[in-house]
N, C-alpha and C positions, 0 to 999 in steps of 0.2 A: 283214487276214486274207485278202481276196481276192487281194491280190498275192502273199502267201506261197503260196496254193494254186496260183497260176499258175506260180510259181517251182518249186514241188515237182513239179508236172506236167512241166515242161520238163526238169527233172533226170532224171526217169523215162525221158525219151526218148533219153537217151544210148545210143548203140549202137556197133557195130563200125565201123572205118574202111571206107569205101566210095568208089568213083569216082563214084557216082550220089547225087543228093540224095534222101533218104528222103521218102516221101509224108507231107504234113500237110495234111489237108483242113479247110476252114472250112465248117461246116454249121450249119443251124438254121432260124430265121425269115429265110430268104433267097429271092429268086425263083429262084435257081439257086446250087448248091454251088460252091465255090471250091477250088482246089488251090494251095497257096502255091508249090510247085515250078513249076507252069505260069506263075503270075504272075512268078516270078522269071525264066523263060525269055522271056516276052513283054515285060515291062517292067523291065529290070534296073536302070534309073535310080531306081526306088522304093526300092531297097535301098542301104544304105551299109555300109562296113566299120566294124566295131566290134571292140574288143579285150575278150575274156572269158577270164579265168583265163590270161593271157599268150598267148592264140591269137586270131588274126585270123579274123573271120567275117563273112559277109554277113548283114545284118540288115534288118528292116523295123520301123518304129515301130508298135507294136500299135494305138495310137489313130488313126493315120493309115490302118492297114489297115481298122479297124472303120468309119471314116468313109467308105471307098471301096466298101464292100459294098452290094449292093442289098437293104437290109433291107426287110421287108414292113409293119412296124408301127413306131410311135414307140417302144414298149417292146417290146423283142425279146430273144430268147435266141440267141446265136451261140457255137458252140463249135469248138475245135480238136480234131481227132481224128487221132492217129497211126496208122501202119500196124499197130501192135501192139494197137490198141483203146483206149488211154488217151484220155481226154477232159477238156477243161476249158472252162469258160464264160468268155467274154470280156465284161466289162461296162466301158463307157467312163469311168465315175468312178474305176475302180481302176487305169487303165492309163498314168497319167502316168509318162514316162520308163522305160517298159517296151518292150522289143524282143524281137522273135522272130527268132532267128538260127540258122544252120546252119554247122558245120564237120565235116570228116571226124573229127576227134578227139572231139568231144562230140555229134555228132548235132544235134538240135534243142535249142537252150538259150536 
């Protein structure tokens, strides 16, 4: 069910084509908030090319992202928040084989 809610959230982020990466913040029980766009600019080697609906996109493994974040507690709440306000919670046990990716055609997916 958690994976389904993450996929629904990511489909809601589909937007118009653009030359710039749309903002996607990682917020919650962290010592500092992260922006995936900034992470991509600073550490592009963390991202890989994946194919989604016949479209190539740059993506990061969601569980790897969660493991890299400066969480404050062992049990924590970490959320993805898009520029249009949609949010979804990331939980480690539900993220196996889940990627967070971006393309001009689909936005965040």
